[in-house]
N, C-alpha and C positions, 0 to 999 in steps of 0.2 A: 148015257155016256156022252151024248152030244152036249148036254147041259154042262157037264163038267169041263168039256173042251172049251166051250165058250167062256166059262168062268176063268179058266186058266189063261186064256188068251187075253181077256180083259185085265186080269191081274198082272200079266207080263207087260202089257202095253202101259198100264198105270205105273209100274215100277220103272220101266224104261223112260217114260216121260218125266217122272220125278228125278231120276238120275241125271237126265239131260239138264233139267232146270237147276238142279243143285250144283252142277259143275260148270255150267255155261257162264261166260262173262255177261253180266247184265248191266246195261246202262239205262237209267230211268228215261232219259230223253236226250238225244243229241250227243255231243262230243264228251269224251272222257276227261278232258283237261281244262274244263271251265268251272267246275264246281266251286272252287275257292277264289275265282278271279273276280275282280271288282266289277266287270261288265257282264257277269253271268246272267243276271236278270234280263238284260237287253238282248244278249246273244240267244237265250232261250226263247224270248218273245219273237224275235225276228226269225228264228229257225222255225217256230211253230206257224208263222205266217208264210213260210216258203220264200223268204227274202234272201236267206243265206243257208249254207250247209257246210259241214266240215269236210275233212279229207277222207279218202277211202279207208284209211287206217283207224278211223274212229276218233281222231283228234280234230281240234278246231284251230289250235295254235294262235290263241288270242293276242299274243304279244308280237307276232310277226307283222311286218309291214304288208300293206295291201298292194298287190300287183295291178298293173293296168288291165290285164285279163280278168282278174277277180272283180275289179271295180265295175267294169262294163257289165259283167254278169249280174252283180247286185243291182246296178241301175236298171237293167232290163227287167229284173224281177220286180222292182218297185214300180216301174212304169208299165208292167205287164206287156212288155215289148217282146213278142216272140216271132216277129217277122223273119222270114227266111231271106237270105240274100247271098251274095258272093263278094269276096274281097280278093285283092291280088297283092297283098303285102308279101314281101320276100321271106318274112319270118313267121308267117301264119299259114299253116297247111290245113287242108280239109280234114285231115285225120286228127288234128289237135282238139282237145276237149273244149277249148274256148272258141273254136272257129265260128260257130253259129252265133255266139254271143257278140263277138267282134263284128261280124257281118250285120247283125241286127242293129247294133249301136251306130255303125257307120251309115247304114241305109236310113236310119231314123234321123240322121243329121246332127246328132249331138256329140259325135266323136270323130276324130281324124287320126291319120297316121302322121309320120314324119316325112319331111321333104326327100329323104333318101329312099323312100319306098318301104320303110319298115313300120311296124306297129309297136314293137318292143313290149310284147305281152308279159314278159317276166319282170320287167323293170318296175321298181316301186313307183306308184303313182305319186306325183307331187301335189301339194295343196293347190297350186295354180291350175294344174291339169284337171283335178277333180272339180274345182270351182267353175272352170269354163264348161266342162261337160254338164254340170248341174244347171248352170245358167242357160246353156243352149237347149237343154231338154225342157226347161221351163219357159223358153221363149223370152228371156229377159233382155232388155236393151243394155248396151254398153254404157257404163257410167264411170268415167275415170275418177271422179271425186270419191267414189266408194273405196278406192284403193288407198286413199290417204291415211286411213286409220291403222294400217298395218306397218309394223316396224321392219319386216323383212323386205328384201328387194323382189318386186313382182315383175316378171318378164313383160315386155311391151305387149305381146300378143294376148296376155291375160288381163291387162288393165281394163 
């Protein structure tokens, strides 16, 4: 009788597992909205390396602009910068998902806030801001001649 009970339990567990797998939404890897996107290969590669990740709802939103908080998070991932620290921007609270990323970036010296005491974590990062952060992280020297090849107006602080 015990043998039949074990067999029935195994069969029930197998059927339950099969049902769960049959009806569960399955994503091969990563976000659900990148499969047909032109950057899918890069997104998948970077995700597999831990450099980026999607949103909690399972999307990546590849056509959205990148925010300042998202950019410093990616920079920290690339640089393996997981230093802890504190910041006192008026718009960055310790409970925000990006707090430690912002603190690590600022404490590493490649990122700053604004003169008004804000960081503007949700603002779209500009090309100039991103370039300055990358240059600071790489320890590059300022070279005003390098800005001459661009047709857009570059802020003085980014030249």
